[in-house]
C-alpha positions in Angstrom: 18.0 11.0 4.3 19.1 11.1 8.2 17.8 7.7 10.8 18.5 7.5 14.2 18.6 4.0 15.3 18.0 3.0 18.6 18.8 -0.3 20.0 15.9 -1.8 22.2 14.6 -4.4 24.0 11.0 -4.0 22.9 9.5 -0.4 21.2 5.7 0.2 20.3 4.1 3.0 18.5 0.0 4.2 18.9 -1.9 6.2 16.9 -5.4 7.4 18.4 -5.2 5.2 21.5 -4.3 1.9 19.3 -1.4 0.4 18.7 -0.1 -0.1 14.6 3.7 -1.5 15.1 5.6 -3.4 18.0 8.8 -5.0 18.5 10.7 -7.0 20.7 15.0 -7.1 20.2 16.3 -4.7 17.9 16.6 -1.0 16.7 13.8 1.5 16.6 14.4 3.8 13.4 13.3 7.2 13.0 13.5 8.2 9.8 13.7 11.6 8.2 13.7 12.4 4.8 15.5 15.4 2.9 14.2 17.4 0.1 16.4 15.7 -3.3 16.7 11.9 -1.5 15.3 9.4 -3.6 14.8 5.3 -3.7 18.9 5.1 -3.8 19.4 6.5 -0.3 16.5 4.6 1.0 18.0 1.8 0.2 21.4 2.7 1.4 20.4 3.5 4.3 18.1 0.8 5.0 21.1 -1.9 4.0 23.5 0.0 6.8 20.5 -0.2 9.3 20.7 -4.0 8.7 24.4 -4.4 8.8 25.5 -1.6 11.1 27.0 -4.0 14.2 25.3 -2.5 17.3 24.7 -5.6 19.1 27.4 -7.7 21.0 29.1 -10.6 20.8 30.1 -13.1 23.6 32.8 -11.1 24.9 30.5 -7.5 25.1 32.0 -5.5 22.2 29.3 -4.5 19.4 30.0 -7.5 16.5 26.8 -8.2 15.6 24.5 -6.6 13.3 20.4 -6.7 13.2 20.7 -9.4 10.3 22.9 -11.5 12.4 21.2 -11.0 15.7 17.6 -11.6 13.8 16.7 -8.2 15.3 13.1 -6.7 14.8 13.1 -3.1 13.7 9.9 -0.4 14.2 10.4 2.0 11.6 8.6 5.3 12.6 8.8 8.4 10.2 9.9 11.8 11.5 10.6 14.7 9.3 11.8 16.6 12.9 15.3 14.8 12.1 15.7 17.7 9.6 14.7 21.0 11.5 17.7 23.4 11.2 17.8 24.8 14.4 21.0 27.4 13.6 18.7 30.4 13.8 16.0 31.4 16.2 14.3 29.7 18.5 11.8 27.6 16.4 13.5 24.9 13.8 13.2 25.4 10.2 11.5 22.4 8.5 12.3 23.7 4.8 14.9 20.9 4.1 12.3 18.4 5.2 10.8 16.5 1.7 7.0 17.3 1.4 5.1 14.3 2.2 4.1 13.0 -1.3 8.1 12.6 -1.6 9.1 11.3 2.0 5.9 8.7 2.3 7.1 6.7 -0.1 10.9 6.7 0.8 10.1 5.7 4.5 7.9 2.8 3.1 10.8 1.9 0.7 12.9 1.7 3.5 10.9 -0.5 5.3 10.2 -2.7 2.3 14.1 -3.4 1.8 14.6 -4.3 5.6 12.0 -6.8 4.7 13.6 -7.9 1.9 16.6 -8.6 3.7 14.8 -10.5 6.1 14.3 -8.5 8.8 10.9 -8.2 10.5 9.6 -4.6 10.9 6.7 -3.1 12.1 5.7 0.9 11.5 4.3 3.7 12.5 2.4 5.8 10.4 3.1 8.3 8.3 2.0 11.9 8.4 0.2 10.7 11.8 0.6 12.0 15.4 2.4 8.8 17.1 2.8 7.7 20.8 6.3 5.9 20.5 7.0 3.9 24.0 10.8 2.4 24.0 12.9 0.3 26.2 16.3 1.8 25.1 18.8 -0.4 25.2 22.3 0.6 26.3 21.4 3.3 25.6 22.6 2.9 22.0 21.7 5.3 19.5 23.4 6.2 15.9 22.9 8.6 13.5 23.0 7.3 9.7 22.9 10.0 6.8 23.1 9.4 3.2 24.1 12.3 1.5 
């Protein structure tokens, strides 16, 4: 699994012109599931997401986590994170897990964040989504679960 975390002042996701998820201050989590990933990877990366120190303390250092700051998380599935661009001019997505495997793992990732006490909103798996964000910093971090 790969998760791209972006610290945001706010973020939202629309499907077919309807807002399906929105958050205030927190993290936008773009989640890609690879072939061979399982529930342990989803749970592990959710815990890393919740505990990653991406928020500033009073001195301006990255010392506070989403859990410590009551940050919100917007989870958006994004199979393109598994695109292999080493050859040719078109990404190869053969490493991305099929939808029937990936959808439950993205849902498990979001549910594990909720179980830890975070407010979580989500996009719609497999839909064409319009994601809006106001990047804070900007701060962008890549988490990998392999």
